N, C-alpha and C positions, 0 to 999 in steps of 0.2 A: 491227511493231505498239507500237514503242518510240519516245519522243522522246530527243534529245540537246539538252541545255542549253548553251550557250557562255556562259560568265561570266569577260572578261578580269580578271587581278587590275593594275588601273590607277589612279591617284590620284583620291581623290575629286574630284567636278565634271571630269571629263574626258567630253567628248562624244564618243559613237560612234555612226557611221553603219554599218548591214550591207546590205554587196549594193547599196547606192547608193539603197537606200527606207528603211529603216527605221531612228529615232533611238531608241535604247533601252540601257542598261546592259548588259542580256543578248537571246539569241536564242536559239532553239529550233525543232529542226530533227525533222524525220519520215520526211524521204524522203534520197535519194543525191543528191549534185551538189557544186559547190564552194559554198563560204563566203567572201565577203571583209569584213574589217569595219577602216573608215578612222574614225583617233584623233584629235583634238585636245586638247592640253591645255598653258594658257599660252602659246600662240602655236606651239608644236611640234606634229610631227603622225610618222603612222607609217600604214604599212597591212600586215596581215596577211592571210592566207587559209589555209583546210583543206580537204581533201578527206572530204565526210561517206560512207561506206560503209553500206550496209545489207546484214548479214548473214543468211542463209536460216534459216528455223526447221530442225528434223528434219523429212524428209520420207522415212517407212518406204517400201520398197519395198511393201508388205502392208499398211499401216495395219488396226489393228483394227477390225474389223465393231462398228455402234454393238450389234446383240445378235444373238448365237452361239445357235445352238438346238443342242440334243445329247443325247443316249442315254443312258439311267441305264450306270453302270460304263463309259461310251465315253471314249476319252484325245482331251481337247481340245487341237489344237496352234497358239498362233498366233505367228506371225513379224513380227516387228516392225521388221525387221532395215535399216537404213540406214549408209553408207561411213561409220566414224569416229566413228558414235556410243556414247556409254553408256548403261546401261538398268538400270532400279531399276523391278522388278514385287512391290517391297515385299519384301527383303529376296532376292532370286534379281536376276541382272546379266546373265543371258546374252540374244541377241537372239530365241532360240526360246523360248516359256516352253509346259510341258503343264500340263495342269488335268485333273482326273478329278472328275466331281461336286462342283464347287465353285459352287454356282449363287448367283447375285448381281450385284451390282456389282463391278467390279473396274477398275482401272489401270493404266497402266504411263511411268514419267517417263522420256523419251529426251532426251539431250544431245548435240549434235554436237558438232564439232571447233570450231565459232566460240565455244564455251560456254552456245547459243543451247538454252534447253528448253521444252521441249512436253508436255503431259499427254494422253495419251487414254484415256479412258473406255471401257468396254465391259461387257455384261450377259450373262450364261450363262444361259441357261434349261436345265432339266434336265426331258427329256420321259420319261414311261413310255410303257412298250408297252399298247398296251389289254388291258384285262382286263374279260368282261363277266360281271356276275353277274343270272343269269337262272334258276328252276327250272324244274325238267322239267313241272312241271302248274300250272296255274290253272284255278280253277272261280269262276265267277259267276253270280249270277241271274239268269235268264232276262228280259227288258224291261230291264234295265240295259246301261250303256257298261261294259268293262272296263279296266284303264290298264294296259301295261304298259310295266316300265322296264330298259334295257340294265341297269343298275348301274353304268356307267361308273366306271373309277379316275381319267379324266382327261379335262376339256374339251376339250382340241384335240386333235381328232380328227375323222376321219369318218365317217358312219355310214350306214348301208342297210339298212331291213328288205324283205322277201319282199312285204309291202305296197306299195315304191317312198317311203315314209316317210323322210326324212330327219332325223329329229328323237332324240334318246334316248328319247324317251316319245312311246306310239301309244295312240290309245282303239283297243278290238275291240270286236265287236259280234257278231260269229259263230263258232260252232265251227269249231276245225282247228287246223292248223300253221304257228306266227310263228317265224322265221328273222330273226337279226340279224347284220350284220357291221359291225365297227371297224375303221379303220386309219388309221398314223398315219404319219410317219416313221422311226417306231422298229420296227414291225411290227403285226401283227393279228392279230384274234381272231375267232372265228364260233361260233354257237352258237343252238339252238331249242328252242322249247318246244309244248306244248298247249295251247290253249285248250277248255273244254268252259264251254258256259250250262245251267243246270239250273234245275227246279223250286225255289224257295225257300219255308221255310214264315214265315208273317206271324205268328205264336203272338204271343200278350199277355200280360202279367204283372203284378199288380198286389197293392200290402202288403195285407195283412187288419187293420192297425191301424196308429192314428199319434198322433200327441200335439203337437197344436198349440199348444205353449208358447211359443215362441220359443226355447228353447234350443242352437238350431243343430243338432238331433238328431233324426230324424225329424218334422219340424215338418210336412210335408205328404203329400198324398196324390195321385198321380199313376199312372197305368196306362200302363206300358210296352210299345211296339208293338215288334217287333225288323224292321220293314222302313217306308219310305214310305208313310203311306197315301194314296190318291188322295183320299178323303173321309172325314170322320171328324165323330162326335158321341158325346158323352158326360153321361149323366144321372146324377145323384147324389138319392137319393130317402129323405125320412125317414119314420119308421114308419107314418105316416098316410098314404105315399103321395105328396105333396107333394114337387115338385121345388125343393130347395133349391142344387144348382149343376147351371151347363148350359156345354160351350163343344163350339166346332166347331175349336178350334185343337188338333194333336197335339202334346202335351207342356207343355200349359197346366195348372199347378196348382190343387189345391184345398186352400186355407188352413185350413176349416173356417169360413168364414162366409157366412151365407146370402146367395146372389146375391154374392158379394164384395163386400157390402156391411158397415158397422159391426156388425152383430148377427152375435152368434157362433152357431153352433150346440151344443146341448147334448150333453153325453154321452152314448152310445148306439151302437147300430148301424143304419150305413145300406145301404142297396141302391145298388147304380152299375149301370148297362148303357150298353157301348160296340158303336156298329155303324159298322164303318169295311171300304172294300176297297181293295183292294191292286191292282197292274198287272202279269202277267206276259205271256203270249201272249196272256191274253183279261181281263177285269175281273171281279175274283172279292169276293165278299159276304161279311164277316163279322159275327158277333154275338158277344158278352162277357159274360156278369154275375154277377154276386160282392155280397160283402158286406164292409163295414171298419168298423170300429171305430174309433170318436175318444173320445180317453182325455186330458181336461185337468187 
């Protein structure tokens, strides 16, 4: 992989012919073979020849693999031996190198008896043995899908659940026991958990007062439902029973304006009513009422 430049020391004005083909003051070669040069100067001539030999690069019996995968606290042995070679592992000069937990990119420079040098780079990946983090019990609301996570400490492993799923995360919809097994070249781990689906409350909470003065504190009124409602309707009434705000979007706020317009509602007590339904094994209808004080 190297080139050699022939550059004879001849008088200026000399004519050189290389291998009876190329006329040039210099000649470059990159392969083995004989090189002959014929030269003329002021009627005088001469011929000279050289034999070009290409020496081999270092050729270890067991060159380092591009990627070496190992486990924590495991000794890695890298044998880069070749006859008559000199080694540089970055301060270590023996043909066999031992490494413990040195993850990253490494290299060894090898020089053979001909003085030719090659650099062999390799990457060490340190893998942890599997560790599953799974609680012994998970509780979800009926009518919803629960998510179980194996909580693995590494992504480089094989996973299998008793549901035949092979991903770290699975969706569950039924009460029962779920187990997961994880393995890689460094070991394995297995655990199980129990999942139950229970009736969940769908309570509602609402503030009793708010101050819509745009100071960033308690500026809005919105009832909070502790579940995802299937249907939702909010009505807010003034003291004369007129609807000043209406919404069918759970979580939509009231800023104290009449019908979300430019007209502000007066200070005072307002009645609110929320009708909503939740879905468990069956559709459940809910209704709640209350009062809120608007203070400007």
